[in-house]
C-alpha positions in Angstrom: -8.1 3.6 -23.5 -8.2 -0.5 -23.2 -11.2 -2.2 -22.2 -9.6 -4.8 -20.9 -10.0 -5.0 -17.0 -6.0 -4.3 -15.3 -7.1 -4.0 -11.6 -9.7 -5.9 -10.3 -12.3 -4.5 -7.4 -13.9 -6.6 -4.8 -15.3 -6.0 -1.6 -15.2 -8.9 1.1 -16.3 -8.8 4.7 -15.4 -4.6 4.5 -11.9 -5.2 2.8 -12.1 -3.9 -0.6 -9.2 -6.1 -2.4 -7.0 -4.3 -5.9 -6.1 -7.0 -8.0 -3.3 -5.8 -10.6 -3.9 -8.0 -13.6 -1.7 -8.3 -16.5 0.1 -11.2 -17.1 2.9 -12.5 -16.9 4.5 -10.2 -14.6 1.3 -7.3 -13.8 3.5 -4.8 -15.1 1.9 -1.4 -15.2 0.7 1.1 -18.2 -0.6 4.7 -18.2 -4.0 2.6 -18.1 -3.5 0.5 -15.3 -2.9 3.3 -13.4 -5.8 4.8 -14.6 -7.7 1.9 -13.0 -5.4 2.1 -10.2 -6.3 5.4 -9.5 -10.4 5.0 -10.1 -10.4 1.8 -7.5 -8.4 4.1 -4.7 -11.4 6.8 -5.0 -14.1 4.1 -5.5 -12.7 2.4 -1.8 -12.3 5.7 -0.5 -15.8 6.5 -1.2 -17.2 3.4 -0.2 -18.8 3.5 3.3 -18.6 -0.2 2.8 -14.5 -0.7 3.3 -12.7 0.3 6.0 -9.5 -1.6 4.8 -8.2 -1.4 1.3 -5.8 -4.7 0.1 -3.8 -4.6 -2.8 -1.9 -8.1 -4.8 -1.0 -9.3 -8.3 -2.7 -11.8 -9.9 -1.5 -15.4 -10.1 1.7 -16.5 -8.0 4.9 -15.4 -9.4 4.5 -11.2 -9.6 3.0 -8.7 -7.6 4.3 -6.4 -9.9 7.7 -5.4 -11.9 6.9 -2.3 -12.2 6.7 -0.3 -15.9 5.9 -1.8 -19.0 9.5 -1.3 -20.4 8.4 -2.0 -24.3 5.9 1.1 -23.2 8.4 3.3 -22.0 10.2 2.3 -25.0 7.7 3.5 -27.4 6.8 6.4 -25.4 8.3 10.0 -26.1 10.1 12.1 -23.1 6.9 14.1 -22.7 4.4 11.6 -22.0 7.0 9.7 -19.6 6.8 12.8 -17.7 2.8 13.1 -17.7 3.7 9.4 -16.8 5.4 9.5 -13.8 3.2 12.5 -12.5 0.0 10.7 -12.7 1.7 7.2 -11.2 2.9 10.0 -7.9 -0.6 11.4 -7.9 -2.4 8.2 -7.5 0.2 6.8 -5.2 -0.3 10.0 -2.8 -4.2 9.4 -3.4 -3.7 5.7 -2.2 -1.3 7.0 1.0 -3.9 10.0 1.6 -6.7 7.9 2.0 -7.8 7.8 5.5 -8.3 3.8 5.4 -5.5 1.3 6.5 -3.8 -0.1 3.2 -2.0 -3.7 2.9 0.1 -4.9 0.4 -0.1 -8.6 -0.1 3.2 -9.5 -1.9 2.2 -12.3 -3.7 5.1 -12.8 -5.9 8.2 -10.9 -7.4 7.9 -6.9 -6.3 10.3 -5.0 -8.5 10.9 -1.5 -9.3 7.5 0.1 -10.1 6.1 -2.8 -8.4 7.6 -1.9 -4.9 6.9 1.8 -5.6 3.1 0.4 -5.6 4.1 -1.4 -2.5 5.5 1.3 -0.6 2.6 3.6 -1.0 0.6 1.3 1.0 0.5 1.2 4.8 2.1 -1.9 6.2 3.8 -4.9 3.4 2.8 -8.5 3.8 5.0 -11.1 1.8 4.6 -14.4 1.0 7.6 -16.4 2.0 9.3 -18.5 -0.9 11.9 -17.5 -3.3 10.3 -14.2 -4.5 12.8 -11.4 -5.3 12.1 -7.3 -4.2 13.9 -4.2 -5.1 14.8 -1.2 -7.0 16.9 -2.1 -10.1 16.2 0.7 -12.1 19.3 2.1 -12.1 20.8 -0.6 -14.5 18.1 0.9 -16.8 19.9 4.4 -16.6 16.8 6.0 -14.4 16.0 6.5 -11.2 12.7 5.2 -8.7 10.6 7.5 -10.4 7.4 6.6 -8.7 8.1 8.0 -5.1 11.0 5.4 -4.9 13.9 7.2 -4.1 11.4 9.7 -1.2 9.4 6.8 0.2 12.3 4.4 0.3 14.6 6.8 2.5 11.4 7.3 4.9 11.6 3.3 5.4 15.1 2.7 5.7 17.0 5.9 5.9 18.9 8.0 4.0 22.0 6.3 3.3 20.7 2.7 3.2 18.0 3.6 0.8 21.1 5.0 -1.6 23.2 2.3 -1.5 20.5 0.0 -2.3 19.2 2.3 -5.2 22.5 2.9 -6.7 23.7 -0.6 -6.6 20.5 -2.2 -7.8 20.3 -5.6 -6.5 17.6 -7.7 -5.5 16.6 -9.4 -2.5 14.3 -12.0 -0.5 11.2 -11.1 1.5 13.1 -12.3 4.7 15.8 -9.7 3.9 13.0 -7.1 3.5 12.1 -8.0 6.8 15.2 -7.3 8.2 15.8 -3.7 6.2 11.9 -2.4 7.4 10.8 -3.3 3.9 8.4 -5.7 5.0 5.9 -6.0 8.0 5.5 -9.8 7.7 6.3 -13.1 6.0 3.5 -15.3 6.2 4.0 -19.1 5.4 1.4 -20.3 2.4 0.8 -23.7 0.7 -0.7 -21.4 -2.5 -1.5 -18.1 -3.4 -4.6 -18.7 -2.5 -3.6 -19.8 1.1 -2.1 -16.8 1.3 -4.6 -14.6 0.1 -7.3 -15.7 3.1 -4.5 -15.4 5.8 -3.7 -11.6 4.4 -7.7 -11.1 4.6 -8.1 -12.8 7.8 -5.2 -10.6 8.7 -6.7 -7.3 7.4 -10.3 -8.2 9.1 -9.1 -7.5 12.0 -8.4 -4.0 11.4 -12.2 -3.4 10.9 -15.4 -2.9 13.0 -15.6 -4.5 15.2 -13.0 -5.8 16.1 -10.9 -2.2 15.4 -12.4 1.4 15.3 -12.2 1.5 12.0 -12.0 6.0 12.5 -9.3 5.5 14.8 -7.6 3.3 12.4 -7.5 5.8 9.8 -6.9 8.9 11.9 -3.7 6.9 13.0 -2.8 6.4 9.7 -3.6 10.2 8.3 -1.9 11.6 11.0 1.1 9.7 10.4 0.9 10.0 6.5 0.2 14.0 6.8 2.4 14.8 10.3 5.6 13.0 8.8 7.0 15.6 6.5 6.1 18.4 8.9 7.9 20.1 11.5 7.2 18.7 15.0 5.1 21.7 16.7 2.5 21.2 13.2 2.6 17.6 13.7 1.1 18.0 17.1 -1.1 20.0 15.2 -2.7 17.7 12.9 -2.6 14.9 15.6 -4.5 16.8 18.0 -6.9 17.9 15.7 -7.5 14.1 14.4 -7.8 13.3 18.3 -10.9 16.2 19.0 -12.7 14.0 15.9 -11.8 11.1 17.6 -13.1 12.2 21.4 -16.3 13.0 19.8 -17.1 9.6 18.0 -19.5 7.0 19.8 -16.4 4.4 19.0 -14.1 6.4 21.5 -16.9 6.2 24.3 -17.4 2.4 23.4 -13.8 1.7 23.5 -13.7 3.9 27.2 -16.8 2.5 28.5 -15.6 -1.4 27.5 -12.3 -0.4 29.5 -14.1 0.3 32.6 -16.2 -2.6 32.8 -13.8 -4.9 31.5 -15.2 -6.4 28.4 -14.4 -6.8 25.0 -15.3 -3.5 22.9 -18.0 -3.9 20.0 -16.7 -1.1 17.9 -19.2 0.3 14.7 -16.9 2.9 13.0 -19.0 5.6 14.1 
């Protein structure tokens, strides 16, 4: 395993910032996904972290997906287990009960978009960057959760169309397709990230009750694939946990007293 840092981890204002860093296109290898996996677990366990932001180093790429040179040299067995580990890593991100935001600072293509789709929200920088799942042009399918997450975001028929055509499109079109939640105008990559971090800060305490934000995510991510009655059970159990929290008491009291709540995350 390489000693090179491919995923940087830092905490600012209760936000864990995870940065993919492998120039020029932040393509990922098994080594990068091992580091991403470790960073996700670190953010999950870090009691000082309430929101996770993922982005790419530089101003041109969030990520162009898997490193094709690595895949060209690998045998089919390695490729299978590489995909399995990538699935497990992104599932871990999706199941972590902390809001996750993908900050799309540049081109978000193939596996890069698959990483972004595992986040709860996607915020993109306005400009000429492109996004899409062009794996069909390599004779393969989007194998890091792409076929499943895309159809859940845009619908089954439209997802098939986007993947079999394999075309790329801009972030504004991604917004129209429900693949992007917000497009931000920014003078530089630094300005863009600062705006995303400020946006993420709005989901942390004392502004928002972090337990409620996390349980909303858990209810949706866990319940979406369950039969409706089972999903309602998940929702009720998570709600009951929140009813016992100090923040629920604070939120209700603040509403009655007509004041701004001061959430503590407890």
